C-alpha positions in Angstrom: -8.4 8.1 1.4 -6.1 11.1 1.7 -3.5 9.7 -0.7 -6.2 9.2 -3.3 -7.8 12.7 -2.8 -4.4 14.4 -2.9 -3.9 13.1 -6.5 -7.2 14.6 -7.8 -7.2 17.5 -10.2 -8.9 20.7 -9.2 -11.8 19.9 -11.5 -12.3 16.5 -9.7 -12.1 18.2 -6.3 -14.8 20.7 -7.4 -17.0 17.9 -8.6 -16.6 16.1 -5.3 -17.6 19.2 -3.4 -20.6 19.7 -5.6 -21.8 16.1 -5.7 -20.7 15.1 -2.2 -24.2 14.3 -1.1 -25.3 12.3 -4.2 -25.2 8.7 -3.2 -24.6 7.4 -6.7 -21.7 9.7 -7.2 -20.2 8.8 -3.8 -20.6 5.1 -4.6 -18.7 5.5 -7.9 -16.1 7.7 -6.2 -15.5 5.1 -3.5 -15.2 2.3 -6.0 -12.6 4.3 -8.0 -10.7 5.1 -4.9 -10.7 1.5 -3.7 -9.6 0.2 -7.1 -6.6 2.5 -7.2 -5.6 1.6 -3.7 -5.8 -2.1 -4.4 -3.7 -1.7 -7.5 -1.0 0.0 -5.5 -0.9 -2.9 -3.1 -0.6 -5.3 -6.0 2.4 -3.2 -7.4 4.1 -3.3 -4.0 3.5 -7.1 -3.7 4.9 -7.6 -7.3 8.0 -5.6 -6.4 8.6 -7.5 -3.3 8.2 -10.8 -5.1 10.7 -9.7 -7.8 13.3 -8.7 -5.2 12.8 -12.0 -3.4 13.1 -13.9 -6.7 16.3 -12.0 -7.6 17.9 -12.8 -4.2 17.1 -16.5 -4.6 18.5 -16.6 -8.1 21.7 -14.9 -6.9 22.1 -17.5 -4.1 22.0 -20.3 -6.5 24.9 -18.8 -8.5 23.3 -19.2 -12.0 25.2 -17.9 -15.0 23.6 -14.9 -16.8 22.4 -17.3 -19.6 20.9 -19.7 -17.0 19.1 -16.9 -15.3 17.6 -15.8 -18.7 16.6 -19.4 -19.5 14.9 -19.8 -16.1 12.9 -16.6 -16.5 11.8 -17.6 -20.0 10.7 -21.0 -18.7 8.8 -19.3 -15.9 7.0 -17.0 -18.3 5.5 -19.8 -20.3 
């Protein structure tokens, strides 16, 4: 929760302080926070998968054109 709150603007922090007891506001706030945190996990997972893919491609010793062809085939 702290990483999400630390990214809020002063206006958003003021709104949180004012509406902190409103159950509808808190529900929406929690949903937004969870959505952002899930996206960050997805970005991390995608980055790890890309690095793993690159390591495997390097181990196979493809030429640069073969690497490009493989990536194009995988994107279809």
